[in-house]
C-alpha positions in Angstrom: 18.8 26.9 4.8 17.2 24.7 2.1 13.8 23.6 3.4 12.6 22.0 0.2 11.2 18.5 1.1 12.2 15.6 -1.1 9.6 13.0 -1.9 10.1 9.5 -0.4 8.8 8.1 -3.7 8.3 9.8 -7.1 6.5 8.3 -10.1 7.1 9.9 -13.5 5.1 9.0 -16.5 4.1 5.5 -15.2 2.2 3.6 -17.9 1.0 0.0 -17.7 -0.8 -1.7 -20.6 -2.5 -5.1 -20.8 -2.7 -5.7 -24.6 -5.0 -3.0 -25.9 -6.0 -1.7 -22.4 -4.0 1.1 -20.8 -4.6 0.4 -17.1 -2.3 3.2 -15.9 -1.8 6.1 -18.2 1.2 8.4 -17.7 0.8 8.9 -14.0 3.0 11.4 -12.1 3.1 11.3 -8.3 5.2 12.5 -5.4 4.6 11.1 -2.0 6.4 12.8 0.9 7.7 11.2 4.2 4.8 10.8 6.7 2.1 11.6 4.1 -1.1 9.6 4.1 -2.3 9.5 0.5 -5.7 7.9 -0.3 -6.6 7.0 -3.9 -10.3 6.5 -4.7 -12.2 5.9 -7.9 -14.5 3.4 -9.7 -13.6 -0.3 -10.1 -11.3 -0.9 -13.0 -9.8 2.6 -12.9 -6.2 1.4 -12.4 -5.8 2.0 -8.7 -4.6 -1.5 -7.8 -2.5 -1.8 -10.9 -0.7 1.4 -9.8 0.0 0.0 -6.4 1.3 -3.3 -7.8 3.5 -1.3 -10.2 5.1 0.6 -7.3 5.9 -2.7 -5.6 7.2 -4.2 -8.9 4.5 -6.9 -9.0 3.5 -5.5 -12.4 6.1 -4.4 -14.9 5.5 -1.0 -16.2 5.8 -0.2 -19.9 6.9 3.4 -19.6 8.0 5.8 -16.9 10.3 5.7 -13.9 10.1 5.0 -10.1 12.4 7.0 -7.9 12.7 5.9 -4.2 14.6 8.2 -1.9 15.9 10.0 -4.9 17.2 7.0 -6.7 15.7 5.3 -9.8 14.7 1.8 -8.9 13.2 -1.4 -10.3 14.5 -1.4 -13.9 17.8 -1.6 -15.8 18.5 -1.0 -19.5 20.3 -3.7 -21.4 21.0 -3.6 -25.2 18.6 -0.6 -25.5 15.7 -2.3 -23.8 14.3 -1.9 -20.3 14.2 -5.0 -18.0 13.1 -5.6 -14.5 16.1 -5.4 -12.2 17.9 -8.4 -10.8 15.9 -10.4 -8.2 18.1 -9.3 -5.2 17.5 -5.7 -6.1 13.7 -6.2 -6.5 13.6 -8.1 -3.2 15.6 -5.3 -1.5 13.1 -2.7 -2.7 10.1 -4.7 -1.5 11.7 -4.8 2.0 11.4 -1.0 1.9 7.9 -0.9 0.4 5.4 -3.1 2.3 2.1 -4.1 0.7 -1.1 -5.4 2.2 -3.6 -6.9 -0.3 -7.3 -7.4 -0.4 -6.8 -11.0 0.5 -4.5 -12.0 3.3 -2.2 -14.6 1.6 -1.1 -16.1 5.0 0.7 -19.4 5.0 -2.0 -21.9 6.4 0.6 -24.4 7.7 2.4 -21.7 9.8 1.4 -20.3 13.1 0.6 -16.6 13.3 4.1 -15.8 14.7 5.6 -18.0 12.0 3.9 -16.1 9.3 5.2 -12.8 10.6 8.8 -14.1 11.1 9.1 -15.5 7.6 10.1 -12.3 5.9 12.7 -11.2 8.4 14.2 -14.8 8.4 14.3 -15.5 4.7 14.7 -12.0 3.2 16.5 -9.9 5.8 18.4 -13.0 7.1 17.8 -12.1 10.7 18.9 -14.5 13.4 16.0 -16.7 14.6 15.7 -15.0 18.0 15.7 -11.5 16.6 13.1 -12.4 13.9 10.9 -13.9 16.6 11.2 -10.8 18.8 10.4 -8.5 15.8 7.4 -10.7 15.0 6.1 -10.5 18.6 6.6 -6.7 18.7 4.6 -6.3 15.4 1.8 -8.6 16.7 1.6 -6.5 19.8 1.4 -3.4 17.7 -1.7 -4.8 15.9 -3.2 -6.2 19.1 -2.8 -9.9 18.4 -0.2 -11.0 20.9 -2.6 -13.6 22.3 -2.9 -15.2 18.8 0.7 -15.8 18.2 0.7 -19.6 18.4 -2.5 -20.3 16.6 -3.0 -21.1 12.9 -4.6 -18.7 10.4 -7.7 -21.0 10.0 -8.8 -20.1 13.6 -8.8 -16.3 13.0 -11.5 -14.0 11.9 -11.0 -12.1 8.6 -10.2 -8.9 10.5 -7.6 -10.8 12.5 -6.1 -12.3 9.4 -5.7 -8.9 7.8 -4.1 -7.5 11.0 -1.6 -10.4 10.8 -0.9 -9.5 7.2 -0.2 -5.9 8.3 2.1 -7.2 11.1 3.9 -9.3 8.5 4.5 -6.3 6.3 5.6 -4.2 9.2 8.1 -6.8 10.3 10.2 -6.0 7.3 10.5 -2.4 8.7 9.4 -0.7 5.5 9.6 3.0 4.9 6.4 3.0 2.8 3.2 1.0 3.2 0.8 0.2 0.3 -2.8 -0.9 1.2 -4.9 -2.2 -1.6 -8.5 -2.3 -0.5 -7.5 -3.8 2.9 -11.1 -4.3 4.1 -12.9 -5.3 0.9 -12.9 -9.0 1.8 -14.1 -8.4 5.3 -17.6 -8.5 6.9 -18.7 -5.0 7.7 -18.4 -5.5 11.5 -14.7 -6.4 11.1 -13.7 -3.4 9.1 -13.2 -1.1 12.1 -10.4 -3.1 13.7 -8.3 -3.0 10.5 -8.9 0.7 10.1 -8.0 1.3 13.8 -4.6 -0.5 13.1 -4.0 1.7 10.0 -4.9 4.8 12.1 -2.3 3.8 14.7 0.4 3.5 12.0 -0.6 6.9 10.6 -0.3 8.5 14.0 3.2 7.0 14.3 4.2 8.8 11.1 4.2 5.9 8.6 4.1 7.0 5.0 1.3 5.2 3.2 -0.7 5.0 0.0 -4.2 3.5 0.5 -6.7 2.4 -2.1 -10.2 2.2 -0.5 -13.9 2.6 -1.3 -14.6 3.7 2.3 -15.1 7.4 2.0 -15.5 8.1 5.7 -12.1 6.5 6.3 -10.5 8.5 3.5 -12.0 11.7 4.9 -10.6 10.9 8.4 -7.2 9.7 7.6 -5.9 11.2 4.4 -3.6 14.2 4.0 -4.4 14.1 0.3 -7.1 12.4 -1.8 -6.7 11.5 -5.4 -9.6 10.5 -7.7 -8.5 8.0 -10.4 -10.4 7.1 -13.5 -9.4 5.4 -16.8 -5.8 5.1 -15.6 -5.4 8.8 -14.9 -5.6 11.1 -12.0 -8.7 13.2 -12.6 -8.4 15.4 -9.5 -6.7 15.7 -6.1 -6.9 17.8 -3.0 -7.1 17.8 0.8 -10.1 15.9 2.3 -12.0 18.9 3.4 -11.8 20.4 -0.1 -12.4 17.0 -1.8 -15.4 15.9 0.1 -17.1 19.3 0.4 -20.7 19.7 -0.7 -19.3 22.2 -3.2 -17.2 19.7 -5.1 -17.1 21.2 -8.5 -16.2 18.2 -10.6 -19.4 16.6 -11.8 -17.9 13.2 -12.3 -16.4 13.1 -8.8 -19.6 14.5 -7.3 -21.6 11.7 -8.9 -19.2 9.1 -7.7 -19.3 10.4 -4.1 -23.1 10.8 -4.1 -23.3 7.0 -4.7 -21.1 6.2 -1.8 -21.7 8.8 0.9 
């Protein structure tokens, strides 16, 4: 019997440039179903750009993205690579949810309206079904009692949990979290991390960029250190955060944060 696992998503040679700056430099990565991958590193190291490239919010200059074994995101016409047609890009984003540093909620919509919007407009769900999905996702993040209020009345932690519910309502196979607590007051960080822990316990595949080393140590199956657009090192949390960390650059980085 063939027991070789296939990655949910595979990146090969991903490169993204901004004029003379190479933000992501020939990155290769396999992420397997159910894996919790945490990417750490200094500001400006390319972590967020990499996540945005996976979700096609940034167009890569080189490389390929394979999702469930199929190359996605780009087509070649007349010898040049182009972003795929909008319906194909939109379809991929339903499979790959993303939660940003800032919440980007629609202020004129109620909480449940925000969470329903994707299923209604992208997945074309009937109204009753979209509402039920939204209510289920709000229950999952512990915000059923806030369904009919507007975002302006919520705390930062609650807004981020609504943003997570909104992403989950699309029923993605992969979740990307880009510094999901960086815009929050310290006392609100825990409720967002608790929600992510719950998703991890349920088997959600996720890639998380964070500066919270304790969270990375608790949650991750694998930790990657990124600097200058490249992966400098990776390993399991116990190995990575051990006092015997051999890489001097990583040891210096961790000593400033731990």
